KEKE-3310 file (N, C-alpha, C; in steps of 0.2 Angstrom, whole numbers, plus 5000, padded with zeros to 4 digits):
npx = (5793:5785:5792:5791:5792:5792:5788:5775:5770:5775:5768:5755:5757:5760:5749:5739:5745:5743:5729:5726:5732:5724:5712:5714:5717:5704:5696:5700:5713:5711:5702:5685:5671:5670:5659:5646:5640:5623:5617:5619:5618:5620:5633:5640:5638:5647:5659:5660:5662:5673:5684:5700:5704:5700:5703:5704:5690:5684:5688:5682:5669:5668:5669:5658:5648:5651:5648:5634:5621:5608:5598:5592:5575:5564:5552:5553:5560:5569:5578:5584:5594:5595:5607:5608:5595:5590:5582:5572:5571:5560:5567:5569:5579:5595:5603:5599:5589:5590:5579:5574:5585:5583:5571:5575:5584:5576:5568:5577:5580:5568:5568:5580:5575:5564:5572:5579:5569:5564:5575:5576:5564:5566:5577:5571:5561:5569:5575:5564:5560:5571:5570:5558:5561:5571:5564:5555:5564:5568:5556:5554:5564:5560:5547:5545:5538:5528:5510:5497:5485:5474:5457:5443:5430:5413:5403:5387:5372:5361:5345:5329:5318:5304:5288:5273:5255:5245:5232:5226:5214:5207:5213:5218:5227:5235:5238:5244:5255:5262:5264:5273:5285:5288:5292:5303:5312:5314:5321:5332:5337:5339:5350:5360:5362:5368:5380:5388)
npy = (4979:4981:4978:4983:4973:4974:4986:4987:4984:4995:5005:5003:5003:5017:5023:5019:5025:5038:5039:5037:5048:5059:5056:5058:5072:5076:5074:5082:5079:5068:5073:5079:5077:5089:5103:5104:5117:5121:5131:5148:5157:5150:5146:5158:5162:5152:5156:5168:5164:5156:5163:5170:5182:5198:5198:5184:5181:5188:5180:5168:5171:5175:5162:5156:5163:5159:5145:5145:5151:5156:5165:5164:5166:5177:5171:5158:5146:5150:5163:5169:5182:5190:5199:5204:5206:5214:5208:5197:5180:5166:5151:5134:5128:5131:5133:5136:5124:5114:5116:5128:5136:5136:5143:5156:5159:5160:5170:5180:5181:5186:5198:5204:5205:5214:5225:5227:5230:5242:5251:5251:5257:5269:5274:5275:5284:5296:5297:5300:5312:5320:5320:5327:5339:5343:5345:5355:5365:5367:5371:5383:5391:5392:5398:5412:5429:5432:5429:5441:5438:5443:5444:5452:5460:5463:5477:5478:5478:5492:5494:5498:5510:5506:5511:5514:5512:5527:5526:5526:5530:5528:5526:5514:5500:5493:5501:5512:5506:5502:5515:5520:5511:5514:5527:5525:5518:5527:5537:5531:5527:5539:5544:5535:5537:5550:5548:5541)
npz = (5678:5662:5646:5630:5615:5601:5587:5586:5598:5605:5599:5603:5617:5619:5614:5624:5636:5631:5630:5644:5650:5644:5649:5663:5663:5658:5669:5678:5684:5693:5702:5707:5696:5683:5683:5672:5662:5659:5651:5645:5656:5667:5664:5664:5678:5683:5678:5684:5697:5697:5691:5692:5689:5681:5667:5665:5668:5657:5646:5649:5649:5636:5630:5635:5628:5615:5616:5620:5611:5614:5626:5643:5646:5657:5660:5658:5646:5631:5622:5606:5600:5585:5578:5565:5560:5570:5580:5590:5593:5599:5606:5608:5617:5624:5613:5596:5587:5572:5564:5570:5566:5552:5551:5557:5547:5536:5539:5539:5526:5521:5527:5521:5508:5510:5513:5502:5493:5498:5497:5483:5480:5486:5478:5466:5468:5471:5458:5450:5456:5453:5439:5437:5443:5434:5423:5427:5429:5416:5410:5416:5410:5397:5398:5397:5400:5415:5415:5416:5427:5433:5439:5431:5437:5432:5434:5442:5433:5431:5438:5432:5439:5448:5446:5455:5452:5454:5459:5471:5482:5492:5505:5509:5517:5509:5498:5505:5509:5497:5492:5501:5500:5487:5488:5497:5488:5478:5485:5489:5476:5470:5477:5475:5462:5462:5469:5460)
capx = (5790:5784:5796:5788:5797:5792:5786:5767:5768:5777:5763:5749:5758:5760:5741:5736:5747:5740:5722:5726:5734:5719:5706:5716:5716:5697:5692:5704:5718:5708:5697:5678:5669:5669:5652:5645:5634:5617:5615:5623:5617:5624:5640:5642:5639:5653:5664:5661:5664:5680:5689:5704:5706:5695:5705:5701:5683:5682:5689:5677:5662:5668:5668:5651:5644:5652:5645:5627:5618:5602:5598:5586:5570:5562:5546:5555:5562:5575:5577:5590:5594:5599:5609:5608:5589:5589:5575:5573:5567:5560:5569:5567:5584:5600:5605:5594:5589:5591:5573:5574:5590:5580:5566:5578:5587:5571:5565:5582:5580:5563:5571:5584:5571:5561:5577:5581:5563:5564:5581:5574:5558:5569:5581:5566:5558:5574:5576:5558:5560:5576:5568:5553:5565:5575:5559:5552:5568:5568:5550:5554:5568:5556:5541:5544:5536:5522:5504:5493:5479:5469:5450:5439:5423:5409:5398:5380:5368:5356:5338:5325:5314:5297:5283:5266:5250:5243:5225:5224:5211:5203:5217:5218:5233:5239:5239:5249:5262:5265:5267:5279:5290:5290:5296:5310:5316:5316:5325:5339:5339:5342:5356:5365:5364:5372:5387:5392)
capy = (4983:4978:4981:4981:4969:4977:4992:4987:4984:5001:5010:5001:5006:5024:5025:5018:5030:5045:5039:5038:5055:5063:5054:5061:5079:5078:5073:5087:5076:5063:5076:5077:5078:5096:5104:5107:5122:5119:5137:5154:5160:5145:5146:5165:5161:5148:5160:5173:5161:5153:5167:5173:5189:5201:5195:5177:5181:5190:5174:5163:5174:5174:5155:5155:5166:5154:5139:5145:5157:5158:5167:5162:5171:5177:5167:5151:5146:5154:5168:5170:5188:5190:5206:5206:5208:5217:5205:5191:5174:5161:5145:5128:5127:5136:5134:5135:5118:5115:5119:5135:5140:5137:5148:5162:5161:5162:5177:5185:5182:5191:5205:5207:5207:5220:5231:5229:5234:5249:5254:5252:5262:5276:5276:5276:5291:5301:5298:5303:5319:5323:5321:5332:5345:5346:5347:5361:5371:5369:5374:5390:5395:5393:5401:5419:5434:5429:5432:5445:5434:5446:5444:5458:5459:5468:5480:5475:5483:5497:5492:5503:5511:5503:5516:5511:5516:5531:5526:5524:5536:5526:5526:5507:5498:5490:5507:5516:5502:5503:5522:5520:5507:5518:5533:5523:5516:5533:5541:5527:5527:5546:5546:5531:5540:5556:5546:5539)
capz = (5673:5656:5641:5624:5611:5594:5585:5587:5605:5607:5597:5608:5624:5618:5614:5631:5640:5629:5632:5651:5651:5642:5654:5669:5662:5657:5675:5683:5688:5698:5706:5706:5689:5682:5682:5665:5662:5654:5647:5646:5662:5672:5662:5667:5685:5685:5676:5689:5703:5696:5687:5697:5687:5676:5661:5664:5668:5651:5642:5651:5647:5628:5629:5636:5622:5609:5617:5620:5607:5617:5633:5647:5647:5664:5661:5655:5639:5629:5616:5602:5597:5578:5577:5558:5559:5576:5582:5595:5591:5604:5604:5614:5621:5625:5606:5591:5583:5565:5562:5572:5563:5546:5552:5558:5541:5531:5541:5537:5519:5520:5529:5516:5502:5511:5513:5495:5490:5501:5494:5476:5479:5487:5473:5461:5470:5470:5451:5448:5459:5449:5432:5438:5445:5428:5418:5429:5427:5408:5408:5418:5406:5391:5399:5396:5405:5418:5412:5421:5427:5438:5436:5430:5439:5430:5439:5441:5428:5434:5437:5431:5445:5447:5449:5456:5450:5459:5459:5478:5485:5498:5511:5511:5519:5503:5494:5509:5509:5490:5492:5506:5497:5481:5491:5499:5483:5474:5489:5488:5469:5468:5481:5472:5455:5463:5471:5454)
cpx = (5790:5788:5793:5794:5797:5789:5778:5766:5770:5771:5757:5751:5758:5753:5738:5738:5744:5733:5722:5727:5728:5713:5708:5715:5708:5694:5696:5709:5716:5703:5690:5677:5668:5661:5651:5639:5629:5615:5620:5624:5621:5632:5643:5643:5645:5659:5666:5664:5671:5685:5693:5706:5700:5697:5703:5694:5681:5683:5684:5670:5662:5667:5661:5647:5645:5648:5637:5625:5612:5603:5592:5581:5567:5556:5547:5556:5568:5574:5584:5589:5598:5600:5608:5600:5586:5582:5577:5568:5566:5562:5568:5572:5589:5603:5599:5594:5590:5585:5572:5579:5587:5575:5569:5581:5582:5568:5571:5582:5574:5565:5575:5580:5567:5565:5578:5575:5563:5569:5579:5569:5561:5573:5576:5563:5563:5575:5570:5558:5566:5574:5563:5556:5568:5569:5556:5557:5569:5562:5550:5559:5564:5549:5540:5541:5529:5516:5500:5486:5474:5462:5447:5432:5418:5404:5391:5376:5363:5349:5334:5320:5307:5292:5276:5261:5247:5235:5223:5221:5208:5206:5218:5226:5238:5242:5244:5255:5265:5268:5273:5285:5293:5294:5303:5314:5318:5321:5332:5342:5342:5349:5362:5367:5369:5379:5391:5395)
cpy = (4980:4982:4979:4978:4972:4983:4992:4987:4991:5006:5009:5004:5013:5026:5024:5023:5037:5045:5040:5045:5060:5062:5058:5069:5081:5078:5078:5083:5072:5067:5075:5079:5086:5097:5107:5111:5120:5125:5143:5157:5156:5146:5153:5165:5157:5152:5165:5170:5158:5157:5171:5180:5192:5198:5188:5177:5183:5184:5169:5165:5173:5167:5153:5157:5162:5148:5139:5152:5160:5161:5166:5168:5171:5172:5160:5151:5150:5158:5169:5177:5188:5198:5209:5209:5213:5215:5199:5186:5169:5155:5140:5128:5132:5138:5133:5128:5119:5118:5126:5139:5141:5143:5155:5164:5163:5169:5182:5186:5187:5198:5208:5209:5213:5226:5233:5233:5241:5253:5256:5257:5269:5278:5278:5283:5297:5302:5302:5311:5323:5325:5327:5339:5348:5348:5354:5367:5372:5373:5382:5394:5396:5397:5408:5423:5431:5433:5436:5441:5437:5446:5451:5457:5464:5471:5478:5481:5486:5494:5498:5504:5509:5509:5512:5515:5521:5532:5524:5530:5534:5525:5519:5505:5496:5496:5511:5512:5503:5510:5523:5517:5511:5524:5531:5521:5522:5537:5537:5527:5534:5547:5541:5534:5546:5554:5543:5544)
cpz = (5666:5651:5634:5619:5604:5593:5587:5594:5608:5605:5602:5615:5624:5618:5620:5635:5638:5631:5640:5653:5649:5647:5660:5668:5661:5664:5680:5687:5694:5703:5705:5698:5688:5681:5675:5665:5657:5649:5649:5653:5668:5671:5665:5674:5687:5683:5682:5696:5703:5693:5693:5695:5682:5669:5660:5664:5661:5646:5643:5648:5639:5626:5630:5630:5616:5610:5617:5617:5611:5624:5636:5647:5654:5665:5660:5648:5637:5623:5613:5599:5590:5577:5570:5557:5565:5579:5586:5593:5598:5602:5610:5619:5621:5618:5601:5588:5576:5562:5564:5568:5555:5546:5553:5551:5536:5533:5539:5530:5517:5522:5524:5510:5503:5511:5506:5491:5492:5498:5486:5475:5481:5482:5467:5462:5469:5463:5448:5450:5455:5442:5432:5439:5438:5423:5420:5428:5420:5406:5410:5413:5399:5392:5397:5402:5408:5415:5418:5421:5432:5435:5436:5432:5436:5435:5437:5437:5433:5433:5436:5437:5443:5450:5449:5453:5456:5460:5466:5481:5491:5504:5514:5513:5514:5499:5498:5508:5502:5489:5496:5503:5491:5483:5493:5493:5479:5478:5488:5481:5467:5471:5478:5465:5456:5465:5465:5451)
residu = (MET:TYR:LYS:PRO:ARG:ASN:VAL:VAL:GLU:TRP:GLY:ILE:THR:ALA:ALA:VAL:PHE:ALA:LEU:LEU:ALA:ILE:THR:ILE:MET:TRP:PHE:GLY:TYR:GLY:GLY:SER:GLU:PRO:HIS:VAL:ALA:LYS:ASP:TYR:GLU:GLU:CYS:ALA:GLU:ASN:ALA:LYS:ALA:ASN:ALA:PRO:SER:ASN:ILE:GLU:TYR:THR:LYS:LEU:ILE:THR:ARG:CYS:SER:GLU:ARG:PHE:GLU:GLY:ARG:ARG:LYS:ALA:GLY:GLY:GLY:TYR:ALA:TYR:PHE:ASP:PHE:MET:GLN:ASP:ARG:THR:PHE:ASP:ILE:ALA:GLY:PRO:ASN:PRO:THR:GLU:GLY:GLU:ARG:LYS:GLN:ILE:ASP:GLY:SER:TYR:MET:LYS:PHE:LEU:GLY:ALA:GLN:ARG:ARG:GLU:MET:PHE:LEU:SER:ASP:LEU:ALA:LYS:ALA:GLN:ALA:ASN:THR:GLU:GLN:THR:ALA:LEU:GLU:ARG:GLY:ARG:LYS:ASN:ALA:GLY:ALA:PRO:LEU:ASP:LEU:THR:PRO:ARG:ILE:PRO:LEU:PRO:ALA:ARG:ARG:PRO:LEU:ILE:GLU:ARG:ALA:LYS:SER:CYS:GLY:ASP:GLY:SER:LEU:SER:CYS:SER:TRP:ALA:LYS:LEU:THR:ALA:ALA:VAL:LYS:ASN:ALA:PHE:GLY:SER:SER:ALA:GLY:LYS:SER:GLU)
# end
C-alpha cells in the first residue's frame, strides 16, 4: 500500500478518497443509477412507491413540492398556481422560466395595485358617507318643527247654464235635440245646486 510522504500528498490522497466516497454515495453504493423525476407527478409516484412509512412519504412529497413548482395539466403542459393572487398561470416546464417568473411577478404587481385602489375607494366612500351622515344629523337638530305641506285643491268654478232659444216651432230634429239637452242640463244643474 502507498504511504504519502508529505503534507501535500496527504491532502491529495484525502481529496481523492472524499471524491470517491461522494461518488459511491451518489450512485447508491455501486447499485444502479437512481431514477430522477422530471416533474412533480413523477416525483410523487416515486415517493409513493419508495416510502416505507407515512412520515417518510410526507417528507418525500414535501421535497417534491420544493423541487417542482408547476403541476402537470391533463391536456399537456404545466400550470403554476400563485396562491397570493389565487390564480393559475400556464408555464412551459415543471418550473417557471425566468421570463415566466417576471410575467407572474408583473401580474402580481398589477393585482396589488388593483387591491390598493379598491381599498382606497372603499375608505373614501366610507369617509364620505360619515361626512354626509354627520351633516344630516346636524341639519335635523337645526331644522325645527316640520312644515305642513298638504296641497289645497281648489273647487271647480260653477258654469252658468246655457239656455237655447225657444223659437223652434216646426218640430225639426235639431230643435228637438236642443230642447232635450237643455232639459237634461237643467235637471242635473238643479240637483247639484241642492246637494251643496
